[in-house]
Structure formats: structure tokens, C-alpha cells
C-alpha positions as a Markdown table, in Angstrom:
| # | Residue | x | y | z |
|---|---|---|---|---|
| 1 | Met | 0.9 | 8.1 | -5.7 |
| 2 | Asn | -1.6 | 10.4 | -7.2 |
| 3 | Ala | -5.4 | 10.0 | -7.0 |
| 4 | Ser | -5.9 | 8.7 | -10.6 |
| 5 | Arg | -3.1 | 6.0 | -10.1 |
| 6 | Phe | -4.6 | 5.1 | -6.7 |
| 7 | His | -8.0 | 4.4 | -8.2 |
| 8 | Glu | -6.5 | 2.7 | -11.2 |
| 9 | Val | -4.8 | 0.2 | -8.9 |
| 10 | Phe | -7.3 | -0.1 | -6.0 |
| 11 | Gly | -10.6 | 0.6 | -7.8 |
| 12 | Asp | -13.0 | 3.5 | -8.0 |
| 13 | Asp | -14.6 | 2.8 | -4.6 |
| 14 | Ala | -11.3 | 2.7 | -2.7 |
| 15 | Asp | -10.8 | 5.3 | 0.0 |
| 16 | Phe | -7.4 | 7.1 | -0.1 |
| 17 | Trp | -7.6 | 7.7 | 3.6 |
| 18 | Gly | -8.5 | 4.1 | 4.3 |
| 19 | Glu | -6.3 | 1.1 | 5.1 |
| 20 | Asp | -5.5 | -2.1 | 3.2 |
| 21 | Pro | -6.8 | -5.1 | 5.1 |
| 22 | Asp | -3.6 | -7.0 | 4.7 |
| 23 | Trp | -1.1 | -4.3 | 5.5 |
| 24 | Arg | -2.0 | -2.1 | 8.4 |
| 25 | Ile | -1.0 | 1.6 | 8.7 |
| 26 | Glu | 0.6 | 0.8 | 12.0 |
| 27 | Asp | 3.0 | -1.7 | 10.3 |
| 28 | Trp | 3.9 | 0.9 | 7.8 |
| 29 | Gln | 4.5 | 3.5 | 10.5 |
| 30 | Ile | 6.9 | 1.0 | 12.2 |
| 31 | Glu | 8.8 | 0.5 | 9.0 |
| 32 | Val | 9.1 | 4.3 | 8.5 |
| 33 | Ser | 10.2 | 4.9 | 12.1 |
| 34 | Glu | 12.9 | 2.2 | 11.8 |
| 35 | Asp | 14.1 | 3.8 | 8.5 |
| 36 | Asn | 13.2 | 0.6 | 6.5 |
| 37 | Thr | 11.1 | 2.6 | 4.0 |
| 38 | Arg | 10.6 | 6.1 | 2.7 |
| 39 | Leu | 7.6 | 5.2 | 0.7 |
| 40 | Gly | 4.2 | 6.6 | 1.3 |
| 41 | Tyr | 1.6 | 4.3 | 2.7 |
| 42 | Trp | -0.1 | 3.2 | -0.5 |
| 43 | Asp | 3.2 | 2.9 | -2.4 |
| 44 | Trp | 4.4 | 0.7 | 0.5 |
| 45 | Val | 1.3 | -1.5 | 0.2 |
| 46 | Leu | 2.0 | -2.0 | -3.5 |
| 47 | Ala | 5.6 | -2.9 | -2.7 |
| 48 | Gln | 4.4 | -5.5 | -0.1 |
| 49 | Arg | 2.0 | -7.0 | -2.6 |
| 50 | Asp | 4.8 | -7.3 | -5.2 |
| 51 | Leu | 7.0 | -9.0 | -2.6 |
| 52 | Phe | 4.5 | -11.4 | -1.0 |
| 53 | Ile | 1.6 | -12.0 | -3.4 |
| 54 | Pro | 2.0 | -14.0 | -6.6 |
| 55 | Asp | 0.8 | -12.2 | -9.7 |
| 56 | Glu | -2.0 | -14.7 | -10.3 |
| 57 | Glu | -3.6 | -13.9 | -7.0 |
| 58 | Leu | -3.9 | -10.2 | -7.6 |
């Protein structure tokens, strides 16, 4: 995910080096280490949102 896409999705005040409050970096690291994902952290967060949060809540 590039910087402009990141800010488009998460807002101008979002920190690329930060962490989403619902999906921790440690959880993503476990998924990577178990070969369950090859996505980068923020792309993985978007995938989790798509899977677990209905569109009307976003």
C-alpha cells in the first residue's frame, strides 16, 4: 500500500508506522510466521475489516 492510498483509507492524521486498535501488529506477525498471509500489515488490516466488519459500520 502506498502512502496516498493509506491516507485515503485511514485518514490524513493516520500514522503509517502506527497500529490499528482492532488488529495488533503482533497478530499480523503470527499470521505471517504461520504462512497464513503474505500481505503487508496495513493491507492485512484492510482484509480483516472486509472479513469481519459489515460495510455499514466502516
